[in-house]
C-alpha positions in Angstrom: 6.1 -16.7 -30.6 6.4 -13.6 -32.5 5.4 -10.0 -34.1 4.3 -9.4 -37.2 3.8 -6.2 -39.2 0.9 -6.1 -41.3 1.2 -3.2 -44.2 -0.2 -2.2 -47.2 0.9 0.0 -50.4 -0.9 1.0 -53.3 -0.3 -1.0 -56.7 2.0 0.2 -58.9 1.2 -0.7 -62.5 0.3 -4.0 -61.0 0.4 -5.0 -57.2 3.2 -7.6 -57.9 5.4 -4.8 -58.7 4.5 -3.6 -55.0 5.3 -6.8 -53.8 8.5 -7.2 -55.6 9.7 -3.7 -54.5 9.2 -4.4 -51.0 11.1 -8.1 -51.3 14.1 -6.3 -52.8 14.0 -3.6 -50.2 13.8 -5.8 -47.3 14.5 -9.4 -48.2 16.9 -9.9 -51.0 19.5 -7.7 -50.1 19.7 -7.2 -46.1 17.6 -10.0 -44.5 15.8 -7.4 -42.5 12.4 -9.2 -42.4 10.5 -12.4 -43.4 7.6 -11.3 -45.8 4.5 -12.9 -47.1 1.7 -11.7 -49.3 -1.4 -11.2 -47.2 -4.5 -12.5 -49.0 -7.6 -10.0 -48.6 -10.7 -11.1 -51.0 -12.6 -8.4 -52.7 -14.9 -6.9 -50.1 -17.8 -4.7 -50.6 -16.3 -0.8 -50.2 -19.4 1.2 -49.3 -19.8 4.9 -48.9 -17.0 6.8 -47.5 -19.1 7.9 -44.8 -19.7 4.6 -43.8 -15.6 3.6 -44.2 -14.7 6.7 -42.0 -17.2 5.2 -38.9 -16.3 1.9 -39.8 -12.3 2.8 -39.3 -13.1 3.9 -35.8 -15.3 1.0 -34.9 -12.9 -1.6 -36.1 -10.3 -0.1 -33.9 -12.1 -0.6 -30.8 -13.3 -4.0 -32.0 -9.6 -5.0 -32.5 -8.7 -4.2 -29.0 -11.7 -6.0 -27.5 -10.9 -9.1 -29.6 -7.4 -9.2 -28.8 -8.2 -9.0 -25.0 -10.6 -11.9 -25.4 -7.9 -13.7 -27.3 -5.5 -12.9 -24.6 -7.9 -13.9 -21.9 -8.8 -17.3 -23.3 -4.9 -18.2 -24.1 -4.2 -17.0 -20.2 -7.0 -18.8 -18.9 -5.8 -21.8 -20.7 -2.4 -21.3 -19.0 -4.1 -21.6 -15.6 -5.9 -24.4 -15.9 -3.0 -26.3 -17.2 -1.1 -25.3 -14.3 1.3 -22.8 -16.4 3.0 -25.8 -18.3 4.2 -24.0 -21.2 4.8 -26.6 -23.8 1.4 -28.0 -22.9 -0.1 -24.5 -23.2 1.6 -23.7 -26.7 0.4 -27.2 -27.9 -3.3 -26.1 -27.3 -3.1 -22.5 -28.7 -3.8 -23.5 -32.3 -6.0 -21.8 -35.0 -7.6 -23.9 -37.6 -5.4 -26.6 -36.2 -2.2 -25.2 -37.1 0.2 -22.9 -34.9 -0.3 -19.3 -34.9 2.5 -18.3 -37.1 1.4 -20.7 -39.9 -2.0 -19.3 -39.9 -1.2 -16.0 -40.0 1.5 -16.1 -42.7 -0.7 -18.6 -44.8 -4.1 -16.5 -44.1 -6.9 -17.2 -46.0 -10.5 -15.4 -45.7 -12.9 -17.7 -44.3 -15.9 -17.4 -46.8 -18.4 -19.4 -44.6 -18.1 -17.6 -41.6 -17.6 -14.1 -42.9 -19.4 -13.9 -46.2 -17.8 -11.4 -48.5 -21.1 -10.6 -50.1 -22.1 -8.7 -46.8 -21.3 -5.3 -46.2 -18.3 -4.7 -44.1 -20.3 -3.3 -41.3 -22.3 -6.5 -41.1 -19.0 -8.9 -41.1 -17.7 -6.5 -38.1 -21.1 -7.2 -36.3 -20.8 -11.0 -37.1 -17.3 -10.9 -35.7 -18.3 -9.0 -32.8 -21.3 -11.0 -31.8 -19.5 -14.0 -32.1 -16.2 -12.8 -29.9 -18.8 -11.3 -27.1 -20.4 -14.7 -26.9 -17.1 -16.2 -26.4 -16.1 -13.8 -23.5 -19.4 -14.4 -21.8 -19.1 -17.8 -22.0 -15.5 -17.5 -20.7 -16.6 -15.8 -17.5 -19.3 -18.3 -16.5 -17.2 -21.4 -17.3 -14.2 -19.8 -15.5 -16.4 -18.8 -12.5 -17.8 -22.2 -12.2 -14.4 -24.1 -12.6 -12.5 -21.6 -10.1 -15.0 -22.0 -7.9 -14.7 -25.7 -7.6 -10.9 -25.4 -7.8 -11.0 -22.8 -4.6 -13.3 -25.4 -2.6 -10.8 -27.8 -3.3 -7.9 -26.2 -2.4 -9.3 -24.8 0.9 -10.0 -28.5 1.6 -6.3 -29.5 0.4 -5.3 -26.8 2.9 -6.8 -28.1 5.6 -5.4 -31.2 5.1 -2.0 -30.0 5.1 0.3 -27.2 7.0 1.2 -27.3 10.7 -0.3 -29.9 13.2 -1.8 -26.9 14.8 -4.2 -25.9 12.4 -4.5 -28.8 9.8 -7.4 -31.3 9.7 -6.8 -34.6 11.6 -9.4 -37.0 9.8 -6.6 -38.6 7.7 -4.4 -39.0 11.0 -6.4 -40.2 13.8 -8.2 -43.4 14.1 -11.3 -44.5 16.5 -8.8 -46.7 18.5 -6.7 -43.8 19.6 -9.4 -42.4 21.8 -11.4 -43.5 24.7 -14.8 -42.9 23.6 -18.3 -42.8 25.5 -17.1 -42.5 28.8 -18.6 -40.3 31.3 -15.4 -39.5 33.2 -12.4 -40.1 30.9 -11.8 -38.0 27.6 -8.8 -38.5 25.1 -6.9 -35.4 24.2 -4.5 -34.4 21.1 -1.4 -32.2 22.0 0.9 -30.7 19.6 4.5 -31.0 21.0 7.7 -29.6 19.2 10.2 -32.1 18.5 12.8 -30.4 20.6 10.4 -30.9 23.6 9.3 -34.6 23.3 11.7 -35.5 26.4 9.7 -32.8 28.5 6.5 -34.4 27.5 7.4 -37.9 28.2 8.8 -36.6 31.4 5.9 -34.4 32.8 2.8 -35.1 31.0 1.4 -37.2 33.8 2.1 -34.6 36.4 1.1 -31.5 34.6 -2.4 -31.6 36.4 -4.1 -34.2 38.6 -6.0 -37.0 37.3 -4.0 -38.0 34.3 -4.2 -41.6 33.5 -0.7 -43.0 33.6 1.3 -44.0 30.4 -1.7 -43.1 28.5 0.1 -40.8 25.8 1.1 -42.3 22.2 2.7 -40.3 19.3 0.2 -40.7 16.3 2.0 -38.5 13.7 4.9 -36.0 13.2 5.8 -33.5 10.5 9.3 -31.8 10.5 8.5 -29.5 13.3 6.2 -31.3 16.0 4.4 -34.2 17.0 0.8 -35.2 17.6 0.4 -37.1 20.9 -2.7 -38.5 22.8 -3.2 -38.4 26.5 -6.1 -39.5 28.4 -7.5 -37.8 31.8 -10.5 -37.4 33.5 -12.9 -34.5 32.2 -13.1 -32.3 35.3 -9.1 -31.6 34.9 -9.2 -30.6 31.2 -8.8 -26.7 32.0 -6.3 -27.4 34.1 -4.4 -29.6 32.2 -4.8 -27.1 29.0 -3.7 -24.3 31.1 -0.5 -26.1 32.3 0.4 -27.6 29.2 0.5 -24.1 27.5 2.8 -22.9 30.2 5.1 -25.7 29.0 4.9 -25.3 25.2 2.4 -27.9 24.6 -0.5 -27.1 22.6 -3.9 -28.8 23.3 -6.1 -29.2 20.2 -9.5 -28.5 20.1 -10.9 -31.7 18.6 -13.7 -34.2 19.1 -13.8 -37.3 17.3 -16.8 -37.7 15.4 -16.9 -40.2 12.6 -19.6 -38.8 10.6 -18.1 -35.2 10.4 -14.7 -36.9 9.4 -16.5 -39.3 6.7 -18.3 -36.1 5.3 -15.3 -34.3 4.8 -13.4 -37.0 3.1 -16.4 -37.6 0.7 -16.8 -33.8 0.1 -12.9 -34.0 -0.8 -13.2 -36.7 -3.1 -16.5 -35.5 -4.8 -14.8 -31.9 -5.4 -11.8 -33.8 -6.8 -13.9 -35.9 -9.1 -15.8 -33.2 -10.2 -12.4 -31.0 -11.0 -11.5 -34.3 -13.3 -14.9 -34.6 -15.1 -14.6 -30.8 -15.6 -11.2 -30.5 -16.9 -11.2 -32.4 -20.0 -14.2 -30.5 -21.6 -13.1 -27.2 -20.0 -9.7 -27.7 -22.0 -11.5 -28.4 -25.3 -13.9 -25.6 -25.0 -11.1 -23.3 -24.5 -9.0 -24.9 -27.3 -11.8 -24.6 -29.9 -12.9 -21.0 -28.7 -9.2 -19.9 -28.6 -9.0 -20.8 -32.3 -12.3 -19.1 -33.0 -11.1 -15.9 -31.3 -7.8 -15.9 -33.0 -9.2 -16.5 -36.4 -11.7 -13.6 -35.5 -9.0 -11.2 -34.9 -6.9 -11.8 -37.9 -10.2 -11.2 -39.8 -10.6 -7.9 -38.2 -6.8 -7.1 -38.9 -7.4 -7.8 -42.8 -10.9 -5.7 -42.3 -8.9 -2.6 -41.1 -6.3 -2.8 -43.6 -8.7 -3.0 -46.2 -10.8 0.0 -45.1 -7.6 2.0 -44.2 -6.3 1.3 -47.6 -9.2 2.5 -49.4 -9.4 5.7 -47.2 -5.8 6.5 -48.0 -5.4 5.3 -51.6 -8.7 5.7 -53.0 -10.9 3.7 -55.5 -10.6 1.8 -57.5 -9.3 -0.9 -54.8 -5.8 -1.1 -55.6 -3.4 -2.1 -53.0 -0.9 -4.9 -51.8 -1.2 -6.3 -48.2 1.9 -7.6 -46.9 3.0 -9.3 -43.8 6.6 -8.8 -42.7 8.2 -10.8 -40.0 10.7 -8.4 -38.7 14.3 -9.7 -37.6 14.8 -8.7 -34.1 17.8 -7.3 -34.5 17.1 -5.0 -37.4 13.6 -3.6 -36.5 14.7 0.2 -36.4 16.5 -0.5 -39.7 13.5 -2.0 -41.2 11.6 1.0 -40.2 13.8 3.4 -41.9 13.7 1.3 -45.0 10.0 1.4 -45.2 10.1 4.9 -44.5 12.3 5.7 -47.6 10.1 3.3 -49.8 6.8 4.7 -48.8 7.6 8.4 -47.6 6.1 9.9 -51.0 2.5 8.7 -50.4 2.0 11.0 -47.1 4.1 13.9 -46.7 2.5 14.6 -43.2 3.3 11.4 -42.0 7.0 12.2 -43.0 6.8 15.4 -41.1 5.6 13.4 -38.1 8.3 10.9 -38.1 10.8 13.6 -38.5 9.4 15.2 -35.3 9.2 12.3 -33.4 12.6 11.5 -34.2 13.6 15.1 -32.6 11.1 14.2 -29.3 9.6 17.5 -29.3 7.9 18.1 -26.1 4.0 18.0 -26.3 4.0 16.0 -29.4 1.0 13.6 -29.3 2.5 10.0 -28.6 -0.3 8.4 -30.4 0.7 9.8 -33.6 4.2 8.2 -33.6 2.3 4.9 -34.8 1.4 6.6 -37.8 3.3 5.8 -41.0 3.0 7.0 -44.6 1.9 3.3 -45.2 -1.0 1.4 -43.6 0.2 -0.4 -40.8 -0.9 -2.6 -38.1 1.1 -4.9 -35.7 0.0 -8.6 -35.1 1.8 -10.0 -31.8 1.6 -13.6 -31.3 3.0 -13.8 -28.0 0.0 -13.9 -26.1 1.1 -15.3 -22.7 2.8 -13.7 -20.0 4.7 -16.8 -18.1 5.7 -16.0 -14.9 
């Protein structure tokens, strides 16, 4: 993905001349950037007071909408388990990749009617994106709970024999059940101690049934053995086993409980699969909606700022630059030389920031003699 600079400069005799000048300075001779005209329709200007207030509101709305776009994108990555290719395939705007959408931007007249005031258009965006944000929180919470419960059950069915669920390992035939006197116990024995176990288990305490041990299951560290003994010897056997580095698991064979656990696992797994498809579709649709809204906010900001800076009648050219990564600093210098006549105070700020004066307000360093907003299409932090 990539970074764009959305800028505007006042029309010379015509806006085409402004465009030609930029192309000559940045592309035709030195390949500093790839440029596209950025089409903004004839929006309703309104009063100066409204424009000044709107400028601040749009800055806040820009940050909010960008944060929602990133949240939806990041949650898409979480749901698709960080598969970079799959995520990028689904992060589209109006069915095309983000770079194509931005470079070929066309105002959506149906969603954001230009007969409405600028304030109304910004409120339409705000309401729409707030709804996406709220829906995302609700959907993410439901899916995360389901996923968390499933992971907890999966963890129980994996890991060390000392702690994991034994429901999928043991079966009814492994136990002496319904006996008043006898009980079958499960013992975890380190692999290095198998020989010790076989040699000593019958004599660890009194009343152990001879030749009653069987290996049911083993992982890379240990094995799970059965042993049958008289109930009255349980405590003594447990104590002696611990002294010999054998661990008796607290386990009672309960078919109903184990069946319920398996059914819960199946239910959660099925529910997760059922929710996965609709959730990805929702994320795909609403990422597109949020991203489109975000670029419209950028267009509104360029329009408002251009009118405030360059005055009426409306006469400016909005231009989208995709900087060549290696030449970003040079591109800034060329743009400064091209437009420094527009605002002498900006020239002073840039001169000062180059000198790195202590105490200078850093936020001013994003101020240029031309209208400028960054659009960063790199929305994901892949680990």
